[in-house]
N, C-alpha and C positions, 0 to 999 in steps of 0.2 A: 682297334677301333678306328676305321679310315677316317679323315677328315675331308670335308669339300671345301673349295674356296670359290666364293662367287665373286668376279668382280664387281664392287662397289661406288669406288671413287677413285677415278685413273691419277698415276703421277701428274699428269700434265693437269688435271683439275686442281690437284693439290698446290703444285706450284704455281698457278695463277692466283689461288685464294691467299695462300702465304703472303705473295707480293701486295695484294691488296689487305691484307692485315697489318703490312709493315707501313704500310702508306697510312692508314687508319691510326695507328698508334702513334706516329710521327705527329701528324696532324693534332692527334689528342693531348699530346705534351708539348706541342710547340718545337719546331724545328728550331735547333741549336740547345736544346735544352740537354738534360741528363737523366739515366734511369737506369735503377737497379734491375734487372732482368732475373729471374731467379726460377730455374727448372727444376721441376719434380719429376725427379730420377723414378724407375728407368724408363718409362714409357714415353716422356716427352723429347726424349734428347735429340731423335733427329729431326722432330718437329721445331725445337727450340735453336739447333744449330743454322738451319733454313731461316727461320724467321728472325734472329737479331740482326742477321745479314742485311735484312730487308727494312731495318728499322734506320732513320736516318738521324740519329740522336748519340750522344756520347753515352757509352753503356758500360757498367759494370756487370760483370756476369759471376755467379753464385749458383750453388746445387743444394737441394734436400731431397731426403728420402724419408719415408714414412713407412711404418710398419705397424700392424695390428695384431694382437696376439690371441690365441685361441680360449683365454680365461674370460673374456669380455662376456656379459650378460647380454649385450645387444650389440649390431653392428655400431661401429663408430666409438665404442668405449674400449679405453687401455691403448690408443693409437699412440704411438712415440716416433722421434727421430731416431732413424739408424744412421742418420747423415744430416747434420745443422749446417746451419748459416755459418760461415768463416768471416762475413764482411758485416760492418754495421749498417743497419738501415736508418738508423734514426734521424727524422728528417729529410728522408729523401724520398722521390718518387719510387714507387716499387711495382713491378708486374709481375705476377706469378703466371709461369708459364707451364700447362698442364696439358696431357693428351687427352683424357675425357673427363668432364665432370656429369657424375652421374647421379646418385643417389645425394651427393653432397658430403656426406660425413666427413673423408678426408679431407677435403678442402676447408669445410667448417671447421674443423681442429687446428687445421694450418691458418687460416686467417685470423683464428682467436689469438694464437701465438706471435703472430707477426704485428698484431695490431698491438701488442703488450710491448713491442719494441720501438714503439713511437714513430712509424712512418710518416712523411709529409702526406703521400697517398700511396693507394691500395687498392690494384685494379686486377682482374683474371683476366689471362687469354686461352682458351682452351680451343685443342683442334677440333674436337667432338664435343657439343652440347647434347644431353641427352635429358633435357629439360623436363621432360614427362613424367621421367622416374624420380624425380627430385624428391626428397625426405627431408630435406633441411635447408632453410631458407639463404639458397646461396645464388647469388646472379654472375653469371658469366658476361664481362664488358665488352670481350671481344670474341665471338664465334667462328670458328672456321667453318665447322659445316653442324645442322642441328641434324639429330636423329632421334626416330620415337622409339623403336625397338631393333632388336637384333643384336648378335654378337660379332664383332668385327675386330679384323687382327690388321697388322702392316703398319709401316711407317710408325714404326714403335711400339705401337699396340701388339701383345701375343696372347698367346694361351700356353700357358704352362713354358712359359720363356721362349717358345716357337713362334716364328712369323715376323718378327720383328723386323727383319733385314730387306722384307718386301717393299718395292716403291711406291707402291698403292695401295688402298686398303680395300681388305675383301670381308664378305659376309663369311663366317663360318658357322658352318654345319656339320653333325657327324651322319653318315652312312651307315 
């Protein structure tokens, strides 16, 4: 089955928006402050690396990776960490950086776990916010782009581990 990639968001548009997000985040937390930035692997790694260089704050970096298992009776059940944080977030401002927040199941799970670790504050920055598909009450504090529907790849987003390396975002369809 062949895939068709249709340009959706250019590398230039992404770069501009990432710079704007960095400025918004810096303003939100107050220049001169500090922030723990958590990258949700694998999809957010390119966005994360570009974003943290645009935030004018002292930053601690860490990574998480979530996995869900087929034994779940409904989406969102049996989500576990396949890679957990290595630093404490207690009493710290925390920003979770995600590639896409869609139904909200994974992010709802992650936020629940992180709240239990008593951060000072906890916010979400997502490259793509698909709010129309939300099934869980999850608010994206800093959204790169809002999208209603479509399956997208590139700039970290994948289809079966392919297309992450593309510098823009493309709509994927099968021919």
